[in-house]
N, C-alpha and C positions, 0 to 999 in steps of 0.2 A: 464587421459585421457580427452581429450580435444573437445568441441564444435563449431559450427559455426552455429546463425539461421540467416535463408533469412527470408523476410516479404518483399510479393510484390505485389505491388500496388498501381494508382497513387495518390488515396484518400488519401492515407498517410503523401504520402510526399506536398500533399498541407493545408496536415490537417484539413480533412471532418473525418474523423477519428486516435481516439487515438491508436497508438498499443500498446494495456493492453497485445497481446501477448503475446509479445517476455518475458515482464518482470515473466509472468506465467510461462512459458515453464524453464526460467534459475531458476524459484526456482525449479521446479519439475527433472531438470537435478540437479540440484547442491546435491538435498537430497540424491540421488543413489549413486553421490559422479564421478560426469562427470562436469566440471566448463566449463562455454561456454567461448571463443577466445576475438570472435567479434559478435556483432551485425547487419547485413545488410538490410536497406531499400532501394527498387530498383522499376524502374519504371515498368507498362506493357509495357514493352519494349524488343525482343527478342535478342541484342543482350547484353545489360545489363543485362540480367537475365544469360546466357552462359560467359557473364564476368565475373559476382560472381559468381557461383557456380568454374569453374575453380581455380580460385582466395582463395575461403572457399576451396577446396582442398589438396592448401598447407599447408594450415592455419592446419585445424582441420581433429580429426578420425570419427564425428562424426557432418555430416552439415543436419540439418532439415528447412525444404520448409514449408511458409505457406499463401494463397492468387493464386489467378488465376484459377481455377479450375474450375470456375461455366461455364453454357452452354452456355453463349453470345459467341459474337467475340473475345471482348475484353479479354477474358480468356487463355492467350496462355500458361501459365508454364506445359499443360501435353504433349503439342507438341513439346514444346523449351527442355521440358526432353528429351524426344524420339533422338530430334537430336543433344543433350549433346551427349548420348548415344549411336550414331549411332547405332540406333536401328527404325520398324517400328509401327506402333499403331494396336492394337489388341484387337478384342471383348474380351468380360474377362463376364463367364456365372453368376455366384455367382455377379456379377456386375453389370449388367442385371436386373438380378434378383432384388436383393436390389431396382434398380429404379422403377420396376414395380408394385412391393409390396407399396413404396411409394405415387406412383403415384396414384394408385387405393386409399390408406386411403385418400386422402386428393381429388380426383378428383371425387371417387365412383368405385363400381368394376366396370361396363360396360364404362368409359368411353378408352379414343382410347390412346396411351401411341404418344408422336410429337418425332418428330426426333431428335430434336434440345437434348430432355433428354434422347433419346436413345443412346446417342452422348454420356453420361457423363461415357457409361459405356465400352467406348474404352481408353484403357492404353499402354501403352510402353509395347516391350513386355520381356523385360529381368526384369520385375518387380515384385516383389510379392503383390496381390492385400491385403490390410485389410477394411476388410468391414465395411462399416460407418451405423451408425443407426440410425441417428440423418438428413441424409442427402443424398441428389444421387451424389455425390459426393465421390469417395473412396479415402483411402491413398494409396499411393505406395510406397514403400522398395525396396530401393536397395541396391544389394554390387557391389560394383565397385573398381575395382585396390586400394583393402585394404581400402575401407571408405566406412559408412553405410550412404545412405541417403536416406528422410524419405519426403514428398512430402504428405501434408493436406491442409482440407482448410481455408480459410483466416477467417471462422464465428467462432466467440470464444466456445459456446458451442458445436462445433461439431468437432475442434480441443481439445478443449480439455478431449471429450468422445473420442478418439483413442487415446490420450495422454495414459491419464491413464487406459484405457481396453486395450489395445494392444504396443500402443511405450514401454513404460516406463519398463512393464513387459519384453516385444521381447530386451529389452536394454539390461537388467539384466544378460540373460540369454545366452545372443550371447557373451557379455566382462567379463574381469574380472578386476572387479573396486575397488578403494581404498575406505576405508572409510573417509567420511566428518565428521568432528562434530561442531556442531558452538555453540554459547554463546553469547545473547547478554544482555548486560546491559543497562539498560532505564533511564537515568540523565536528569534532567532538573534543570532549573537556574544559570549554569554553562557553561560559553563557550568553548569552542574545542580550546584556545590554554590554556586554565587555567587547562583543565584536564589533558593535555598532560605536560605538567610540572610537573602537582603532582605525574603521577604515570610513571615519565620518567626513573626511576631505573628498576620497575617492568617490561616495557615496553622491557629494553634494555635485559634484562636477560631470555626473553624468547628463548624456544631452535627454533630450526631451523623449525621444521614445524608445528610452531603456529604463525599466524598473526596475529597479533589487527589492526583493523579497526576501525578511528572514522567517526560516519554517522548524522553530524547535518542539525538540520533544526530550524524553531524560539523555539527559548526558550529552544531547546532540545538538546540531544546529545547521541547516543546512541553508545555504545563503544559494536562490535562485535569480542568474538577470533572465529576462524578456525583455529581446528588441521586437515592436512590432515594422512594419512598412514594409512598400515595396519592392526596394531593393536587396534582395537575398544576401548579393555577396559586400555590401558594406554591410547589414544586422549582422555574420557571419565578424565580418573583420572587425568591428566594433566591441562587439559582447568578448571576443578572442581578448580583444586585448584590456579590456576592463575585469576584465575574468584573470588576468595573470595581475594586474597591481595588487588588485584585492589576495592570490594565492598569495604572490610575497611578501604582503604586509603581514598575513593572519597566520604563516611559517608553520611551526610543528602540530596547531591546531588542525591543519587537512588529513582529512582523508580521501579525497578521493573526487574524482572531478566529472561525476556522473550521479542521478541520483540511485544508488546503488545503499544497499546499509550497511554498516559497518564492518560487521563479519562476513560479509563478503568482498567488498577491496580490501581486507586483511587475506583471506582466502585467496583472490585473485594477486596478490603481491608476492603470497608464500609463493605460488605455486609456479609465479615467471620463476623463483630463483632458486625449485627445487625443495624449498623447507618444509619441513615435518612438524606435525603441534601435538601435544596430550592435555589432559584435562584433569584436576583431581576439585570434584564440586562436595562442598557440601552446603552452605544455606540454601543453597540455588536450587539444588535436586536437581541437576540435567539440565539447567536449561540452558546453559551455556553451551555447552554439545548441541543440545535442541536448534539453537538457531544455528551455530556451524553444519547440520547436517542437512539443513530444509533444500540447503543450494546443491542442485547438480553439480557435481567432482566432486564434493567437498571430501572424496576418499582420497585424494591422491597428494593432499594437506593433512587431513585430521585420521590421528591415527586409532583413538578413542580417549576412553580417562574412566574415574571410578567418582560414583555417587558415595562419599562416605560421608555418610551419620553417626555413625557412633568410633566410639574409640578404640573398638577391637577391629575393625575396617580401614582405620586410618593407620593404624600397627601393620598387619598384615598385609595388607595391598601398598600402602606407600611406606611402608618404612619408618613412621614419626616413631619417635623413642616414647615407652612407658611413662618415663619420666618427665617428660618434657610434657606432656598429660596433664599428672595426676598436680607439676607443679608449677604450672603455666595456663590453663589451659585449653582446650580446643578452640578459643576464640584468644589469635595472641599471636604476636609476631613469630615468637620461637616454633610452632603450631603450623602458620602457616608456609614458615623459610623450609621446613622439615616434608612439608607436603609438596608443594612444588620440585621440592630440590629428587624427592622421593618418585615424582610422578618420570620427571626427568630423565631417570638413572631408569628405574624398571619398567617406563612405556617406552624408553631410545628413542623418546623424538624429540627434534634439533631445539625443540620451546617447548613451554606449557604455563600452565594457567593453571592456580590454584586460590580458592575462596572459602573463608568460616567466616560464618558470623553469627549474629540472632535476629532471622527475619520476621520473627515478631507472630501474632500481636502479645505471648508472654514471651516470661524465658528471660527477662532481661534481669539484671540488677543495678546497684549503685552504683556501682564501678565498674560496669558491662553494660548498659542500657540496650533495650528494644534497640537495632539497630545499625549499633557496632558491628563494622565490620574489616576483616584482615585480606587482605591480599595479596597475591604474588607472582611475578612472575620471570621467570628464569631460561639459560641457555648455556650452554657449558662455559662463555665467559664471564658470564654473571645474571646474580640476583637484586631483587628488587620486588622490597614490600611497604605494604603502604597503608592507611587505618585508616579506614572514613568512619562519618558518622552519620547518617541517615534516617528517615523518619522514621513513625512506631506505622508504618501501612505497610502488610505481609508483602502483598504481588506488590508493590512499587521498589521495597527496598531488593526483591529478588530481581525486576529485571534494568535496577541499578545498578545494583553487585554487577551483573551484568556485565553493562554497557561499560562501565569503569574498569574491569578485569582486560576487556577488551580494546580500551582505551591506551592501559598501559602496555597491552601488546603492541599495540599500534607503536607507539613512541620507543619502544626497544625495540622496532623490526628498522625504524627509520633510524635510529642512532645508528645501530650495528652492520647495515646491508644498504 
């Protein structure tokens, strides 16, 4: 079962608004056995919309449309849909009542409904209205020539409400859908090509109903097994079997057996064992701490840390010796060792990470060019330091440093626990 998503709005095409709707919708559709064949973003232009609808009709069984349903003149989706289906617009009683109720709630019981808001209740006469409790624009479901069309507002919380409360249940009850089983293995510290070579024979032995995807990002690769078919129990059994083979082969590079970020996997591991963590950051400016603390429950593990750019703060907060800094420099094995061991001692955590480097784009020397980074991880039993040489792009250097530090921490945790 294949679907297409069409997002409408000039604001998407000029980069003013990031299209997060499509990614969210695709995940939800995939979870019920519908695969998205194409995602298309188009302008607020009648002919562009008509062309996109006609082309999607040839490719997909389910066509989901978001955007262009507001009350202003540039919101032309509804009128264009009526033209596409060759029908007129009619006022829907339930949609009008919904508009009136929302208007009174926001403006007061005695407020007068504007004509421009009343027009929100006009819908193509061949649609089934799905009421939008979070906004005035109704959702519109069409059965046309063996295809399902669903038009929804582009406002994310309105679209999500309609999808979860009405669209997904209606699709499941209307269509005969296959089962889709996903299993994601998160790895860190090994490149995509290395992993592919290492598990090539396992990938070659996959049955035709199971696919393996490599999803790389900075310092990490997600290996996603996806199985499609009618027998859910068989699919789950086979996915588990191949996931176990891959995990055994990849070994210490495996971080998690679910699609979660590296830092979340570490938090889960440490929380289960009642272990604590602190951080000493220089070149990352608190980015490691941000990655950790964005997750609920991180306070069970993460004590906090220091963002210590200057020599003075490295000395006063972390206990780095003055002579170490002046003799070896802030970006050195000696300094990062004293930083991580100082964090461990002063913040009284079970584990600590420390980073110091030259993020760029300037500040480098011939001996220590931009992208030079020292990372340290430590616990009471062990301290490990490592030098990295990243590139000359500041943001990438910050992100790579954070991921490398977390990966070093992950390896130490697995070795000692």
